[in-house]
Each structure stands twice: as structure tokens, then as C-alpha cells.
RODO-2510 file (C-alpha; in nm, 4 decimals, decimal comma):
residues 461
     n   res          X          Y          Z
     1     x     0,0000     0,0000     0,0000
     2     x     0,1448     0,3359    -0,1082
     3     x    -0,1420     0,5593     0,0067
     4     x    -0,3470     0,5829     0,3224
     5     x    -0,7162     0,6229     0,2382
     6     x    -0,8971     0,8269     0,5042
     7     x    -1,2741     0,7788     0,5168
     8     x    -1,5643     0,9422     0,6957
     9     x    -1,6940     0,6591     0,9189
    10     x    -2,0466     0,8061     0,9156
    11     x    -2,0826     0,7875     0,5378
    12     x    -1,7918     0,5856     0,4005
    13     x    -1,6928     0,8814     0,1803
    14     x    -1,3223     0,9169     0,1041
    15     x    -1,1793     1,2291     0,2651
    16     x    -0,8195     1,2056     0,1489
    17     x    -0,5498     0,9796     0,0116
    18     x    -0,2163     1,0453     0,1790
    19     x     0,1154     0,8922     0,0756
    20     x     0,2604     0,6385     0,3183
    21     x     0,6125     0,7197     0,4373
    22     x     0,8772     0,4729     0,3293
    23     x     1,1128     0,3175     0,5831
    24     x     1,3908     0,5349     0,4428
    25     x     1,1818     0,8515     0,4765
    26     x     1,0961     0,7682     0,8374
    27     x     1,4601     0,7112     0,9227
    28     x     1,5490     1,0460     0,7643
    29     x     1,2922     1,2230     0,9814
    30     x     1,4246     1,0459     1,2900
    31     x     1,7767     1,1577     1,2040
    32     x     1,6532     1,5143     1,1535
    33     x     1,4737     1,5057     1,4884
    34     x     1,7812     1,3748     1,6663
    35     x     1,9974     1,6448     1,5076
    36     x     1,7471     1,9176     1,5948
    37     x     1,7517     1,8030     1,9574
    38     x     2,1097     1,9260     1,9908
    39     x     1,9996     2,2878     1,9530
    40     x     1,6381     2,2599     2,0768
    41     x     1,7453     2,1339     2,4196
    42     x     1,9508     2,4517     2,4645
    43     x     1,6544     2,6848     2,4211
    44     x     1,5310     2,8458     2,7391
    45     x     1,2221     2,7196     2,9155
    46     x     1,0642     3,0621     2,8639
    47     x     1,1260     3,0437     2,4896
    48     x     0,9685     2,6996     2,4686
    49     x     0,6740     2,8189     2,6776
    50     x     0,6166     3,1132     2,4447
    51     x     0,6133     2,8857     2,1395
    52     x     0,3649     2,6554     2,3079
    53     x     0,1373     2,9492     2,3836
    54     x     0,1624     3,0655     2,0225
    55     x     0,0646     2,7153     1,9093
    56     x    -0,2270     2,7173     2,1531
    57     x    -0,3489     3,0510     2,0168
    58     x    -0,3482     2,9227     1,6586
    59     x    -0,5412     2,6094     1,7542
    60     x    -0,8019     2,8236     1,9296
    61     x    -0,8239     3,0437     1,6209
    62     x    -0,8849     2,7335     1,4067
    63     x    -1,1132     2,5609     1,6583
    64     x    -1,4126     2,5180     1,4295
    65     x    -1,2041     2,3865     1,1417
    66     x    -1,0291     2,1346     1,3655
    67     x    -1,3557     2,0241     1,5241
    68     x    -1,5119     1,9575     1,1859
    69     x    -1,1977     1,7730     1,0775
    70     x    -1,2152     1,5476     1,3849
    71     x    -1,5828     1,4712     1,3207
    72     x    -1,5169     1,4038     0,9530
    73     x    -1,2424     1,1458     1,0069
    74     x    -1,3377     1,0125     1,3513
    75     x    -1,7186     1,0351     1,3462
    76     x    -1,7815     1,1746     1,6938
    77     x    -2,0541     1,4386     1,7294
    78     x    -1,9387     1,7904     1,6468
    79     x    -2,0044     1,9108     2,0019
    80     x    -1,7713     1,6402     2,1321
    81     x    -1,5159     1,7209     1,8632
    82     x    -1,5089     2,0886     1,9576
    83     x    -1,4764     1,9816     2,3194
    84     x    -1,1801     1,7667     2,2211
    85     x    -1,0112     2,0666     2,0586
    86     x    -1,0524     2,2563     2,3851
    87     x    -0,9190     1,9569     2,5781
    88     x    -0,6193     1,9332     2,3439
    89     x    -0,5419     2,3023     2,3915
    90     x    -0,5611     2,2671     2,7694
    91     x    -0,2585     2,0347     2,7631
    92     x    -0,0558     2,2844     2,5635
    93     x    -0,1517     2,5673     2,7981
    94     x    -0,0702     2,3580     3,1042
    95     x     0,2735     2,2489     2,9852
    96     x     0,3612     2,5950     2,8621
    97     x     0,3514     2,6841     3,2325
    98     x     0,5166     2,3635     3,3513
    99     x     0,8102     2,4300     3,1187
   100     x     0,9163     2,7058     3,3564
   101     x     0,8872     2,4849     3,6641
   102     x     1,1348     2,2058     3,5904
   103     x     1,3214     2,2832     3,9083
   104     x     1,6446     2,1266     4,0237
   105     x     1,7711     2,1341     4,3808
   106     x     2,0800     2,1474     4,5969
   107     x     2,1536     1,8716     4,8446
   108     x     2,3468     1,9319     5,1696
   109     x     2,6881     1,7714     5,1263
   110     x     2,8299     1,5127     5,3613
   111     x     3,1664     1,6920     5,3858
   112     x     3,2384     2,0664     5,4218
   113     x     3,4208     2,1199     5,0916
   114     x     3,1581     1,9727     4,8576
   115     x     2,8503     2,1119     4,6876
   116     x     2,5865     1,8867     4,5305
   117     x     2,3522     2,0137     4,2581
   118     x     2,0687     1,8195     4,0918
   119     x     1,9414     1,9330     3,7515
   120     x     1,6814     1,8065     3,5040
   121     x     1,7405     1,7791     3,1311
   122     x     1,5458     1,6631     2,8274
   123     x     1,5612     1,2943     2,7476
   124     x     1,6063     1,3273     2,3691
   125     x     1,3993     1,2468     2,0615
   126     x     1,0546     1,1113     2,1502
   127     x     0,8652     0,8691     1,9257
   128     x     0,4888     0,8851     1,9840
   129     x     0,2152     0,6529     1,8614
   130     x    -0,1382     0,7874     1,9034
   131     x    -0,4859     0,6327     1,8639
   132     x    -0,7786     0,7257     1,6409
   133     x    -1,0383     0,7907     1,9100
   134     x    -0,8945     1,1249     2,0281
   135     x    -0,6734     1,2355     1,7380
   136     x    -0,6133     1,5864     1,8754
   137     x    -0,5993     1,5375     2,2511
   138     x    -0,3813     1,2267     2,2481
   139     x    -0,1313     1,4060     2,0267
   140     x    -0,1045     1,7237     2,2356
   141     x    -0,1060     1,5294     2,5633
   142     x     0,2233     1,3794     2,4479
   143     x     0,3698     1,6591     2,2372
   144     x     0,3166     1,9434     2,4838
   145     x     0,5176     1,7995     2,7756
   146     x     0,7843     1,6635     2,5413
   147     x     0,8384     2,0009     2,3755
   148     x     0,8154     2,1842     2,7070
   149     x     1,0898     1,9624     2,8492
   150     x     1,3185     2,0344     2,5545
   151     x     1,2683     1,7069     2,3666
   152     x     1,2114     1,6805     1,9954
   153     x     0,9020     1,4912     1,8899
   154     x     0,7910     1,2661     1,6067
   155     x     0,4412     1,1161     1,6023
   156     x     0,2670     0,8388     1,4126
   157     x    -0,1079     0,9016     1,4163
   158     x    -0,3592     0,6252     1,3562
   159     x    -0,4151     0,5527     0,9887
   160     x    -0,7900     0,6089     1,0382
   161     x    -0,7421     0,9678     1,1620
   162     x    -0,4167     1,1269     1,0411
   163     x    -0,5658     1,4541     0,9126
   164     x    -0,6085     1,6128     1,2560
   165     x    -0,2480     1,5420     1,3515
   166     x    -0,1180     1,6752     1,0224
   167     x    -0,3116     1,9990     1,0715
   168     x    -0,1943     2,0370     1,4317
   169     x     0,1675     2,0034     1,3235
   170     x     0,1155     2,2571     1,0455
   171     x    -0,0092     2,4997     1,3116
   172     x     0,2893     2,4186     1,5339
   173     x     0,5263     2,5108     1,2531
   174     x     0,3222     2,8244     1,1829
   175     x     0,3610     2,9139     1,5507
   176     x     0,7382     2,9012     1,5157
   177     x     0,8484     2,5498     1,6069
   178     x     1,1326     2,4383     1,3788
   179     x     1,0197     2,1761     1,1293
   180     x     1,2449     1,9004     1,2643
   181     x     1,1476     1,9665     1,6272
   182     x     0,7910     1,8409     1,5826
   183     x     0,7106     1,6030     1,2955
   184     x     0,4618     1,3391     1,1880
   185     x     0,4999     1,0196     0,9906
   186     x     0,2373     0,7961     0,8356
   187     x     0,2854     0,4217     0,8050
   188     x     0,1435     0,1010     0,9446
   189     x     0,1908     0,0315     1,3129
   190     x     0,4253    -0,2688     1,2943
   191     x     0,6607    -0,0854     1,0599
   192     x     0,6810     0,2222     1,2806
   193     x     0,7046     0,0140     1,5969
   194     x     0,9979    -0,1778     1,4535
   195     x     1,1763     0,1421     1,3502
   196     x     1,1106     0,3297     1,6743
   197     x     1,2164     0,0435     1,8992
   198     x     1,5324    -0,0395     1,7042
   199     x     1,6527     0,3170     1,6496
   200     x     1,9224     0,4323     1,8940
   201     x     1,8228     0,7917     1,8190
   202     x     1,4713     0,7474     1,9604
   203     x     1,5293     0,7677     2,3346
   204     x     1,1708     0,7459     2,4491
   205     x     0,8483     0,5927     2,3193
   206     x     0,5060     0,7091     2,4310
   207     x     0,2126     0,4959     2,3219
   208     x    -0,1645     0,4919     2,3658
   209     x    -0,3316     0,1756     2,2446
   210     x    -0,3901    -0,1906     2,3189
   211     x    -0,2109    -0,3863     2,5886
   212     x    -0,0751    -0,6541     2,3491
   213     x     0,0861    -0,3893     2,1278
   214     x     0,2207    -0,2104     2,4356
   215     x     0,3819    -0,5314     2,5566
   216     x     0,5403    -0,5856     2,2162
   217     x     0,6839    -0,2331     2,2160
   218     x     0,8221    -0,2844     2,5662
   219     x     0,9875    -0,6122     2,4717
   220     x     1,1471    -0,4592     2,1634
   221     x     1,2562    -0,1448     2,3489
   222     x     1,4380    -0,3454     2,6140
   223     x     1,7217    -0,3993     2,3680
   224     x     1,8162    -0,0305     2,3853
   225     x     1,6674     0,0410     2,7315
   226     x     1,4331     0,3097     2,6056
   227     x     1,2164     0,5129     2,8366
   228     x     0,8483     0,4228     2,8025
   229     x     0,5108     0,5780     2,8775
   230     x     0,2212     0,3424     2,8076
   231     x    -0,1522     0,4082     2,8307
   232     x    -0,3008     0,0714     2,7463
   233     x    -0,6287    -0,1187     2,7557
   234     x    -0,9059    -0,0796     3,0077
   235     x    -1,2134    -0,2583     3,1387
   236     x    -1,3715     0,0056     3,3581
   237     x    -1,6428    -0,0811     3,6103
   238     x    -1,9145     0,1418     3,7537
   239     x    -2,0400     0,0579     4,1017
   240     x    -2,3848     0,1923     4,1948
   241     x    -2,4202     0,1626     4,5738
   242     x    -2,7564     0,1215     4,7419
   243     x    -2,7565     0,4845     4,8657
   244     x    -2,6532     0,6380     4,5307
   245     x    -2,8307     0,9400     4,3856
   246     x    -2,9802     0,7478     4,0940
   247     x    -3,0592     1,0502     3,8776
   248     x    -2,6996     1,1693     3,9105
   249     x    -2,5680     0,8186     3,8496
   250     x    -2,7764     0,7861     3,5319
   251     x    -2,6568     1,1172     3,3868
   252     x    -2,2921     1,0528     3,4685
   253     x    -2,3119     0,6968     3,3362
   254     x    -2,4448     0,8272     3,0052
   255     x    -2,1630     1,0828     2,9892
   256     x    -1,8985     0,8229     3,0675
   257     x    -2,0362     0,5442     2,8499
   258     x    -2,1677     0,7024     2,5329
   259     x    -1,9040     0,9670     2,4677
   260     x    -1,7500     0,8887     2,1283
   261     x    -2,0021     0,6014     2,0969
   262     x    -1,8308     0,4213     2,3836
   263     x    -1,5001     0,4196     2,1968
   264     x    -1,2819     0,5575     2,4754
   265     x    -1,0199     0,3878     2,6896
   266     x    -1,1953     0,4953     3,0113
   267     x    -1,5433     0,4025     2,8918
   268     x    -1,7218     0,1890     3,1538
   269     x    -1,7475    -0,1699     3,0377
   270     x    -1,9332    -0,3227     3,3341
   271     x    -2,2127    -0,1760     3,5474
   272     x    -2,2420    -0,3228     3,8972
   273     x    -2,5698    -0,2222     4,0641
   274     x    -2,6906    -0,3041     4,4149
   275     x    -2,9709    -0,5580     4,3880
   276     x    -3,2114    -0,3524     4,5997
   277     x    -3,2124    -0,0593     4,3578
   278     x    -3,1345    -0,2385     4,0313
   279     x    -3,4852    -0,2359     3,8844
   280     x    -3,5327     0,1354     3,9527
   281     x    -3,1892     0,2222     3,8189
   282     x    -3,2325     0,0176     3,5000
   283     x    -3,5707     0,1809     3,4379
   284     x    -3,4264     0,5309     3,4771
   285     x    -3,1191     0,4509     3,2675
   286     x    -3,3302     0,2964     2,9906
   287     x    -3,5517     0,6040     2,9667
   288     x    -3,2423     0,8254     2,9404
   289     x    -3,0658     0,6059     2,6852
   290     x    -3,3808     0,5913     2,4734
   291     x    -3,3483     0,9680     2,4215
   292     x    -3,0016     0,9436     2,2657
   293     x    -2,9924     1,0224     1,8964
   294     x    -2,7608     0,8195     1,6739
   295     x    -2,6271     0,9417     1,3416
   296     x    -2,3795     1,1539     1,1512
   297     x    -2,1786     1,3636     1,3942
   298     x    -2,2102     1,6726     1,1772
   299     x    -2,5768     1,6936     1,2784
   300     x    -2,5814     1,8967     1,6008
   301     x    -2,8772     1,6946     1,7291
   302     x    -2,6945     1,3606     1,7205
   303     x    -2,5246     1,2430     2,0389
   304     x    -2,3841     0,9052     1,9316
   305     x    -2,1803     0,8708     1,6151
   306     x    -2,0588     0,5732     1,4111
   307     x    -1,8245     0,2916     1,4980
   308     x    -1,4844     0,3693     1,3501
   309     x    -1,4653     0,0697     1,1128
   310     x    -1,5878    -0,2810     1,0336
   311     x    -1,3336    -0,4435     1,2652
   312     x    -1,4669    -0,2475     1,5616
   313     x    -1,8261    -0,3129     1,4573
   314     x    -1,7710    -0,6874     1,4232
   315     x    -1,6199    -0,7058     1,7713
   316     x    -1,9244    -0,5344     1,9242
   317     x    -2,1688    -0,7575     1,7363
   318     x    -1,9728    -1,0670     1,8343
   319     x    -1,9852    -0,9713     2,2019
   320     x    -2,3567    -0,8952     2,1859
   321     x    -2,4357    -1,2250     2,0140
   322     x    -2,2267    -1,4119     2,2682
   323     x    -2,4063    -1,2427     2,5590
   324     x    -2,7543    -1,3067     2,4212
   325     x    -2,6725    -1,6699     2,3437
   326     x    -2,5589    -1,7151     2,7046
   327     x    -2,8777    -1,5686     2,8493
   328     x    -2,8410    -1,1921     2,8634
   329     x    -3,1635    -0,9924     2,8302
   330     x    -3,1728    -0,6985     2,5884
   331     x    -3,3485    -0,4100     2,7645
   332     x    -3,2930    -0,1638     2,4812
   333     x    -3,0825    -0,1553     2,1661
   334     x    -2,8965    -0,4417     1,9991
   335     x    -2,9966    -0,2804     1,6700
   336     x    -2,7676    -0,1774     1,3876
   337     x    -2,7547     0,0509     1,0865
   338     x    -2,4710    -0,0445     0,8572
   339     x    -2,3723    -0,0837     0,4963
   340     x    -2,0600    -0,2874     0,4261
   341     x    -2,0532    -0,1656     0,0687
   342     x    -2,0622     0,1995     0,1682
   343     x    -1,8447     0,1166     0,4712
   344     x    -2,0330     0,2778     0,7586
   345     x    -2,1484     0,1182     1,0838
   346     x    -2,3795     0,2410     1,3602
   347     x    -2,4777     0,0605     1,6810
   348     x    -2,7812     0,1691     1,8788
   349     x    -2,7065     0,2293     2,2498
   350     x    -2,7681    -0,1022     2,4207
   351     x    -2,8415    -0,2121     2,7775
   352     x    -2,8195    -0,5758     2,8840
   353     x    -2,9258    -0,7388     3,2106
   354     x    -2,8873    -1,0955     3,3405
   355     x    -2,5223    -1,0701     3,2439
   356     x    -2,2830    -1,3371     3,3710
   357     x    -1,9077    -1,3488     3,4196
   358     x    -1,8515    -1,5999     3,1384
   359     x    -1,9706    -1,3577     2,8699
   360     x    -1,7009    -1,2093     2,6452
   361     x    -1,7934    -0,8488     2,7257
   362     x    -1,7253    -0,9132     3,0928
   363     x    -1,3679    -1,0105     3,0073
   364     x    -1,2834    -0,8059     2,6968
   365     x    -1,3001    -0,4342     2,6281
   366     x    -1,6043    -0,3642     2,4085
   367     x    -1,5229    -0,0194     2,2676
   368     x    -1,8838     0,0472     2,1761
   369     x    -2,2157     0,1810     2,3121
   370     x    -2,3092    -0,1278     2,5139
   371     x    -2,3781    -0,1456     2,8899
   372     x    -2,3882    -0,4887     3,0565
   373     x    -2,5479    -0,4793     3,4042
   374     x    -2,4888    -0,7200     3,6914
   375     x    -2,6142    -0,6963     4,0477
   376     x    -2,4443    -0,7340     4,3851
   377     x    -2,5567    -0,7531     4,7464
   378     x    -2,2448    -0,6414     4,9365
   379     x    -1,9949    -0,3707     4,8566
   380     x    -1,7026    -0,6101     4,9060
   381     x    -1,8548    -0,8348     4,6400
   382     x    -1,8758    -0,5381     4,4016
   383     x    -1,5151    -0,4372     4,4677
   384     x    -1,3952    -0,7938     4,4074
   385     x    -1,5838    -0,8160     4,0765
   386     x    -1,4543    -0,4729     3,9715
   387     x    -1,0945    -0,5714     4,0463
   388     x    -1,1242    -0,9100     3,8752
   389     x    -0,9483    -0,7994     3,5582
   390     x    -0,5861    -0,7615     3,4471
   391     x    -0,6648    -0,3988     3,3669
   392     x    -0,6654    -0,1021     3,6005
   393     x    -0,7141     0,2200     3,4064
   394     x    -1,0395     0,3793     3,5265
   395     x    -1,3288     0,2975     3,7591
   396     x    -1,6381     0,4848     3,8714
   397     x    -1,8642     0,4586     4,1741
   398     x    -2,1717     0,6323     4,3097
   399     x    -2,2561     0,6697     4,6762
   400     x    -2,3704     0,9536     4,9007
   401     x    -2,1764     0,8210     5,2008
   402     x    -1,8274     0,9604     5,2535
   403     x    -1,7348     0,6500     5,4566
   404     x    -1,8566     0,4161     5,1841
   405     x    -1,6949     0,6290     4,9148
   406     x    -1,3541     0,6248     5,0782
   407     x    -1,3833     0,2516     5,1436
   408     x    -1,4580     0,1848     4,7759
   409     x    -1,1821     0,4202     4,6575
   410     x    -0,9218     0,2475     4,8738
   411     x    -1,0379    -0,0962     4,7584
   412     x    -1,0326    -0,0340     4,3826
   413     x    -0,7070    -0,1054     4,1971
   414     x    -0,7362     0,1550     3,9227
   415     x    -0,5280     0,4595     3,8382
   416     x    -0,8264     0,6908     3,7766
   417     x    -1,1359     0,7005     3,9961
   418     x    -1,4570     0,8952     3,9483
   419     x    -1,6712     0,9301     4,2637
   420     x    -2,0127     1,0571     4,1530
   421     x    -1,8201     1,1768     3,8474
   422     x    -1,8316     1,0317     3,4970
   423     x    -1,5728     1,2706     3,3499
   424     x    -1,2642     1,2783     3,5753
   425     x    -1,0059     1,3669     3,3070
   426     x    -0,8204     1,6981     3,2809
   427     x    -0,4867     1,8416     3,1739
   428     x    -0,3952     1,9248     3,5337
   429     x    -0,4416     1,5719     3,6723
   430     x    -0,2304     1,2543     3,6319
   431     x    -0,3887     1,0155     3,3795
   432     x    -0,2756     0,6536     3,3673
   433     x    -0,3427     0,3008     3,4816
   434     x    -0,2328     0,0207     3,7098
   435     x    -0,1604    -0,3429     3,6274
   436     x    -0,1732    -0,4114     3,2523
   437     x    -0,3268    -0,0731     3,1745
   438     x     0,0023     0,1054     3,1457
   439     x     0,3179     0,2598     3,2799
   440     x     0,3623     0,6235     3,3786
   441     x     0,1215     0,9145     3,3852
   442     x     0,0174     1,1837     3,1384
   443     x    -0,1165     1,5173     3,2542
   444     x    -0,0555     1,7129     3,5710
   445     x     0,2854     1,7892     3,7120
   446     x     0,3603     1,4165     3,6770
   447     x     0,3155     1,4303     3,3003
   448     x     0,6410     1,6091     3,2232
   449     x     0,8552     1,3793     3,4388
   450     x     0,8844     1,0962     3,1818
   451     x     1,0499     1,3382     2,9377
   452     x     1,3259     1,4409     3,1788
   453     x     1,6497     1,2857     3,2976
   454     x     1,7962     1,3595     3,6399
   455     x     2,1620     1,4590     3,6594
   456     x     2,3565     1,5327     3,9729
   457     x     2,6832     1,7183     4,0046
   458     x     2,9203     1,6778     4,2996
   459     x     3,1787     1,9568     4,3250
   460     x     3,4820     1,9833     4,5474
   461     x     3,5539     2,3472     4,6298
***
């Protein structure tokens, strides 16, 4: 394949055909990025901060264009796409400030005639691999701290959604970033993974994607002991305690679950509801879900867009069929609007009850607008079920008791927790998972740390 064909997942229409970078071209860009690092790392933190702010201003100026571009190639509703642009900008704004706060320190010496100084310096050229579901935010969440730290940056966007990344990098260059300091490449994942992991010039890899691919990148990177940041798979639970505010829980569940048609890494995959309130909760949730409009994201009235491609659609259908065959009850949904010839796929928001642990969706990430519901009778039972997964990215729970809330929070083994909150993400907070959901954190003051090396100097005076 010499060209990447980018399609609108809501219609199947071809948006663009973009040439694929050859192995030689990718290696040239890596060499250029490594060479540019020699001068870029010497720029002052204030200079880097100013360039980041200039980039931020241009993105804000082009907000509508970028939002429409995201919706066109990703499919999410335009309101969500514009929100993603704002979210992407928030990372740039945050790390423009953090650039000026990469403090070192002095350490009291153990003998009178020594002085000990600790400094922080940029790690080198960063190779980033970003997913299709948040083509703007996942790029800036990696690029902003890397550039703020003094690293150079080269990113491979997903082949489904490269147009947003390309436009963001054009704006970065327009803002004043040297061409070789921030670059993009377009090729298939295995090719780029092989090049990034084997190149001695790429000193760090940051990846958002599946756990199996993350493990492969880690294994390959061990040969050159590269630094790694990994945000990997998830299987988020929601726990609805007996005392939960059910109206709040319904609204926040809808926000968490149906954003981007359920195609988010922190999307709840299992709903655990106390048996005493399950019927009432399911009734309220069903009424709310029934109001959701599905369709082309360019229509302002639509709240749930298409599934990104046939592969994603087939996985959802397979999980639904498996659940129904094993006894799950369809409360609402399990309906589809698709055309394989035109290449578009929609799944109606779906709620299932009578779900059991042996069903595929209780073990595998769905990445679609499907909510399986199980009941529990004790909070310890709910915590055990929630933790019974190799993943530990995000979890949510609803209770009005501060004692119960703290007990649940301490018992859950997840990196991100939402207590009565279905949208806990933000540029100023550390985002990342436990167990097989990743390594390191993005966002917050923690997010710049993976792009910095620590150096200490001991002086005899």
C-alpha cells in the first residue's frame, strides 16, 4: 500500500489519500529530529513556553475547522469534537507553564568542601504513537510535555485519523516550532514500531493503544533500554451503591459510556448495581438512553456517532451475540444501521441485564455503546468483581456516604477514579493506569517527568 485512504466513518466517503512514508523517509525524519535536539534542548524554558502558547493561540483560532476535521475522520458528534479541541489546547496551555517549573535542587553535602547540585534535562527524541479515538488530545497530551521539556518529537497518528495530527503540526510550525522539532509520519503500526524500537536515536516511546501492542513495544525497546510511557487497555467498572443518587448516576453513566459512541479507553465496560435498587436504576437509565440520537456527527442533534470501522463493529456484534446466546436480556438496543458496501457502521445504544461473568464483554473491552449490568448484594462483592481484571485504568462509583466512598476508593485497583463523576479527566491531573493498563502518567505535574532525565553534580571546592 502506497497511500493511506482516510474515510468518513459516518458515510464511508473518502476524505483524502495520503502517501505512506517509506522506511527510508521515516529514518530520515528520525535523524533530523535527533539532530534538531542538539539545539532545541539549549533553548530556554521561557522560549519553549512562548512557542507553546503561540501554538495554543493558533489552535483556538482554528477551533471550528479542527472540530469539523475530527468529526469528519473520527465520526464523533461535532459538540464532542469541539470539546476535544478545547481539551487538546488545555494540555498545551498547562505544559507551557510547567516548562518554567522544571526545578532542580541542591543537596546538603556530607563533607564541608563539597557542593551537590541536581538538575533536570530533556531525554532526547521522543517517538509517539497515538490512537484514532482522540486524534487531537492524544497528540497534544504527548507533544506538549515533550516540547516543554526540551525534547524533539515525532508522532505516528492512527491511519484512520491522520488529518487532525497533520493539521496540528502545520499549526505548530506556523507558531514558530522548527520543522524538525515536531514532525509526523504515516505508516502502518508494525513498521513504525519496529523502527522506533530499534533506532538508537529514539530515546523514548510514548504509546496509547492496546495492551498486546504495548507489551510488544516494551519487549522490543528493552534492547536499547528506552524510556516508556504506556496508556493501554481498560475494562472500567461502575459501582452503583444502594444509597446512590440514581438521577446523578444515570446522567454521569451516560456521559462516561456514550461519549465517542463508547469508543474511549476509560469508557465503563461493566455496570455493577446493588440488587435492591437495580430495577429502579435500570428503568431510569433505559428512559435516558432511549433519548439518545444516533447518526452523523455533523448533525448537532446527534449524540452518538458511528463505529470507527468494520473491525470495531464486528467485535461489538460478536460480544452482543455471545451475551444473548448465554442468556443476557436486551433491555434496549442491539440494533444496527450499517452498509458494508458503503463502509459505515452504527450501533444503537444497548443495555443488557442478566449478564454473567462468562460472557465475552465481561472479560474483553467492548469499545462500543453497550452497557452490561450485573447486580451485587455487598460492597465487598462489588469491589472484588470490579478488580477481577488484568486492567486497572479507570473505575467509577456512586454513593452519598463519605465512609462508603472512601472505602470503595481504597479498595479499587485503578489509576483513575470517578466518585459521583463520569468525566474525571483533565490536563492538570495525572492520567494513567495500574496493572496491565500502562506505565507512567500523562497530565498534571507528573506528566512532564517521563520526558526528563535527572543529573547530579558533585563539586569539590
